[in-house]
ROVOKOL-197739 format. One record per residue: x, y, z of N, C-alpha, C, O, CB in turn; residue in three letters. Coordinates in pm, whole numbers, padded with zeros to 5 digits, always signed. Glycine has a CB too. Example, Ala and Ser with C-alpha at 12.3 -4.5 7.8 and 13.67 -1.06 7.14 Angstrom:
BEGIN
+01319-00569+00780+01230-00450+00780+01320-00330+00780+01424-00332+00846+01131-00447+00905ALA +01285-00225+00708+01367-00106+00714+01290+00003+00787+01341+00114+00804+01408-00060+00572SER 
//
This chain:
BEGIN
+00085-00117+00000+00000+00000+00000+00090+00124+00000+00127+00171+00107-00097+00000+00123UNK +00124+00177-00115+00215+00292-00121+00156+00416-00055+00040+00449-00076+00250+00323-00266UNK +00236+00482+00024+00191+00601+00096+00157+00717+00004+00079+00804+00041+00297+00645+00194UNK +00215+00720-00117+00185+00831-00207+00043+00826-00260+00000+00918-00330+00282+00831-00323UNK -00032+00721-00228-00170+00709-00272-00268+00767-00170-00386+00731-00171-00203+00563-00300UNK -00223+00854-00084-00309+00913+00018-00394+01024-00044-00343+01109-00117-00225+00968+00137UNK -00523+01021-00013-00616+01123-00062-00704+01169+00053-00705+01108+00161-00702+01068-00180UNK -00777+01277+00029-00874+01320+00130-00999+01371+00061-00997+01411-00055-00814+01430+00222UNK -01108+01370+00136-01235+01421+00086-01321+01462+00205-01300+01417+00317-01309+01314-00002UNK -01415+01548+00177-01511+01585+00280-01604+01465+00298-01667+01422+00201-01592+01716+00242UNK -01613+01412+00419-01696+01294+00444-01840+01333+00473-01934+01275+00420-01639+01213+00561UNK -01854+01433+00558-01985+01492+00588-01960+01634+00639-01848+01683+00632-02065+01407+00694UNK -02062+01697+00688-02049+01837+00729-01945+01855+00840-01885+01963+00852-02183+01890+00776UNK -01922+01751+00922-01832+01762+01036-01698+01691+01021-01613+01703+01109-01899+01710+01155UNK -01678+01617+00912-01560+01529+00906-01489+01532+00772-01549+01553+00666-01601+01389+00937UNK -01358+01510+00781-01272+01490+00665-01224+01345+00671-01186+01296+00777-01150+01592+00664UNK -01228+01277+00558-01179+01140+00548-01047+01140+00474-01039+01190+00361-01282+01049+00478UNK -00944+01085+00536-00814+01067+00471-00802+00917+00447-00825+00836+00537-00694+01123+00560UNK -00764+00882+00325-00763+00740+00287-00630+00704+00221-00573+00781+00144-00880+00709+00191UNK -00583+00585+00255-00467+00525+00190-00504+00379+00167-00491+00296+00256-00333+00539+00279UNK -00551+00349+00046-00603+00215+00020-00723+00189+00109-00818+00267+00110-00495+00108+00043UNK -00719+00079+00185-00828+00045+00278-00810+00109+00415-00897+00093+00501-00837-00106+00293UNK -00702+00180+00437-00678+00246+00565-00748+00382+00565-00750+00452+00463-00526+00262+00591UNK -00805+00419+00679-00876+00547+00690-00840+00620+00817-00810+00559+00920-01026+00525+00684UNK -00844+00751+00809-00829+00839+00925-00939+00944+00912-00946+01015+00813-00683+00905+00931UNK -01024+00952+01013-01132+01051+01016-01091+01165+01107-01051+01144+01221-01265+00988+01062UNK -01103+01288+01055-01076+01408+01134-01204+01488+01146-01272+01513+01046-00963+01494+01070UNK -01237+01528+01268-01345+01625+01287-01294+01757+01230-01173+01777+01222-01387+01638+01440UNK -01382+01847+01192-01338+01976+01136-01253+02055+01235-01179+02145+01195-01459+02060+01093UNK -01262+02022+01365-01177+02086+01466-01034+02032+01461-00944+02090+01520-01236+02064+01605UNK -01014+01921+01390-00883+01857+01382-00870+01733+01468-00776+01656+01450-00778+01955+01420UNK -00962+01714+01561-00954+01597+01650-00978+01470+01570-01076+01459+01495-01057+01609+01767UNK -00889+01374+01587-00903+01245+01520-01022+01171+01582-01027+01150+01703-00772+01159+01532UNK -01117+01133+01497-01233+01061+01548-01227+00912+01515-01315+00837+01557-01360+01121+01491UNK -01126+00870+01442-01109+00728+01415-00999+00701+01316-00978+00776+01221-01237+00670+01364UNK -00927+00592+01340-00823+00546+01249-00841+00396+01233-00865+00324+01331-00679+00581+01303UNK -00831+00350+01110-00842+00207+01084-00739+00168+00978-00737+00224+00869-00985+00169+01038UNK -00654+00072+01012-00557+00017+00918-00575-00135+00919-00570-00196+01026-00409+00060+00956UNK -00595-00197+00801-00611-00342+00799-00494-00411+00871-00379-00369+00860-00621-00392+00654UNK -00526-00517+00943-00426-00589+01022-00303-00624+00939-00190-00612+00988-00486-00715+01080UNK -00323-00667+00816-00210-00708+00731-00119-00591+00693-00008-00614+00643-00261-00774+00606UNK -00163-00468+00716-00083-00350+00681-00040-00268+00803+00020-00162+00788-00160-00262+00586UNK -00072-00317+00922-00034-00242+01042+00116-00246+01064+00186-00336+01016-00107-00297+01165UNK +00165-00148+01137+00306-00133+01174+00396-00113+01052+00512-00152+01050+00352-00256+01251UNK +00338-00048+00948+00414-00014+00829+00419+00137+00807+00464+00183+00702+00354-00083+00706UNK +00374+00214+00905+00380+00359+00895+00264+00424+00822+00270+00542+00790+00505+00398+00829UNK +00158+00348+00794+00047+00402+00716-00032+00506+00796-00062+00614+00744-00046+00290+00670UNK -00067+00476+00921-00140+00574+01003-00056+00700+01021-00108+00811+01015-00177+00513+01141UNK +00073+00682+01044+00163+00796+01060+00167+00878+00931+00165+01001+00936+00305+00749+01098UNK +00173+00811+00817+00176+00883+00688+00047+00963+00667+00052+01074+00615+00197+00783+00572UNK -00067+00906+00707-00194+00979+00692-00196+01100+00786-00246+01205+00747-00314+00886+00722UNK -00143+01086+00907-00133+01198+01002-00044+01308+00943-00082+01425+00944-00076+01150+01140UNK +00072+01270+00892+00165+01368+00832+00102+01435+00710+00122+01554+00687+00299+01299+00791UNK +00026+01359+00632-00046+01415+00517-00140+01525+00565-00144+01634+00507-00126+01303+00442UNK -00214+01498+00672-00306+01600+00726-00229+01723+00771-00273+01836+00747-00387+01542+00845UNK -00115+01703+00834-00033+01816+00879+00013+01903+00763+00024+02025+00776+00088+01766+00957UNK +00041+01841+00649+00105+01911+00537+00009+01959+00429+00051+02029+00337+00206+01821+00475UNK -00119+01923+00438-00211+01951+00328-00302+02069+00359-00377+02068+00456-00295+01828+00298UNK -00294+02171+00275-00379+02288+00289-00526+02247+00274-00560+02166+00188-00343+02397+00185UNK -00610+02301+00359-00752+02270+00355-00791+02152+00442-00910+02122+00458-00793+02244+00215UNK -00692+02084+00499-00718+01974+00592-00682+02025+00731-00575+02082+00750-00634+01843+00554UNK -00771+02005+00830-00740+02054+00965-00612+01992+01020-00581+01876+00993-00857+02025+01060UNK -00539+02070+01098-00421+02018+01167-00469+01910+01265-00554+01938+01349-00342+02133+01241UNK -00415+01788+01255-00466+01680+01340-00431+01698+01487-00323+01746+01522-00412+01548+01292UNK -00524+01657+01570-00509+01661+01716-00550+01526+01772-00645+01464+01723-00593+01776+01780UNK -00479+01481+01874-00513+01353+01936-00645+01365+02012-00674+01468+02073-00401+01306+02031UNK -00722+01260+02007-00849+01252+02079-00824+01205+02222-00722+01144+02252-00947+01157+02007UNK -00919+01234+02309-00915+01179+02444-00947+01029+02442-00895+00953+02524-01012+01253+02536UNK -01031+00988+02350-01073+00847+02343-00974+00770+02256-00971+00785+02134-01218+00835+02285UNK -00893+00686+02324-00791+00609+02254-00789+00467+02308-00795+00445+02429-00652+00675+02268UNK -00781+00369+02218-00759+00231+02258-00617+00218+02310-00540+00314+02302-00785+00132+02140UNK -00581+00102+02363-00443+00081+02407-00346+00099+02290-00244+00167+02303-00427-00060+02468UNK -00379+00037+02175-00293+00052+02057-00288+00197+02011-00182+00249+01976-00342-00039+01942UNK -00404+00263+02012-00412+00403+01971-00333+00495+02062-00273+00592+02016-00556+00447+01967UNK -00333+00464+02191-00257+00546+02286-00107+00532+02260-00034+00631+02262-00290+00505+02431UNK -00062+00409+02235+00080+00388+02204+00119+00460+02076+00226+00521+02068+00110+00239+02190UNK +00032+00451+01976+00060+00519+01848+00064+00671+01869+00155+00738+01818-00046+00482+01742UNK -00032+00725+01942-00037+00870+01966+00091+00917+02035+00145+01023+02002-00160+00907+02051UNK +00138+00839+02131+00263+00876+02200+00381+00874+02104+00473+00955+02117+00289+00782+02318UNK +00380+00781+02008+00492+00774+01913+00488+00889+01813+00593+00933+01766+00489+00641+01837UNK +00370+00940+01781+00355+01054+01689+00403+01182+01755+00463+01268+01690+00207+01069+01644UNK +00375+01194+01884+00411+01314+01956+00299+01417+01953+00192+01393+01897+00538+01374+01898UNK +00325+01530+02013+00224+01634+02022+00147+01624+02153+00162+01526+02227+00128+01627+01904UNK +00066+01724+02180-00011+01724+02305-00107+01606+02311-00179+01577+02215-00089+01855+02319UNK -00109+01538+02425-00200+01427+02447-00300+01465+02555-00262+01479+02671-00123+01298+02486UNK -00427+01482+02520-00526+01510+02623-00542+01388+02713-00512+01275+02672-00662+01549+02560UNK -00587+01410+02834-00609+01299+02927-00694+01193+02858-00796+01224+02796-00677+01348+03057UNK -00651+01069+02870-00714+00958+02799-00842+00911+02867-00849+00896+02990-00618+00842+02787UNK -00942+00888+02785-01064+00820+02825-01060+00685+02754-01067+00681+02632-01196+00903+02790UNK -01048+00576+02830-01036+00445+02765-01162+00411+02689-01273+00445+02729-01007+00337+02868UNK -01142+00343+02577-01253+00293+02498-01222+00149+02458-01112+00101+02481-01279+00382+02373UNK -01319+00082+02399-01302-00058+02361-01191-00078+02259-01140+00018+02202-01430-00114+02305UNK -01156-00201+02239-01052-00233+02142-00919-00256+02210-00905-00243+02332-01039-00123+02039UNK -00819-00289+02127-00686-00316+02181-00614-00191+02218-00501-00196+02266-00604-00393+02082UNK 
//
């Protein structure tokens, strides 16, 4: 899944969808990440990070911000990305 295939589109009135193949990152218009999904077979290859960096670098896309609601895996990933981390509210998932 080449990272150069990252695109974005307005998903609805409140959200931007960033896509890299089957991987998705949803940003609220405020910039808060409302969801990230990377197929298991493509995890740990830098795809979520590439989509985050794409959002940071693309005009018209909100600057991404970490959400309070993070899974265990999401919390580890957020810490690896860096930036301000709001106090975590645990949610389901790994």
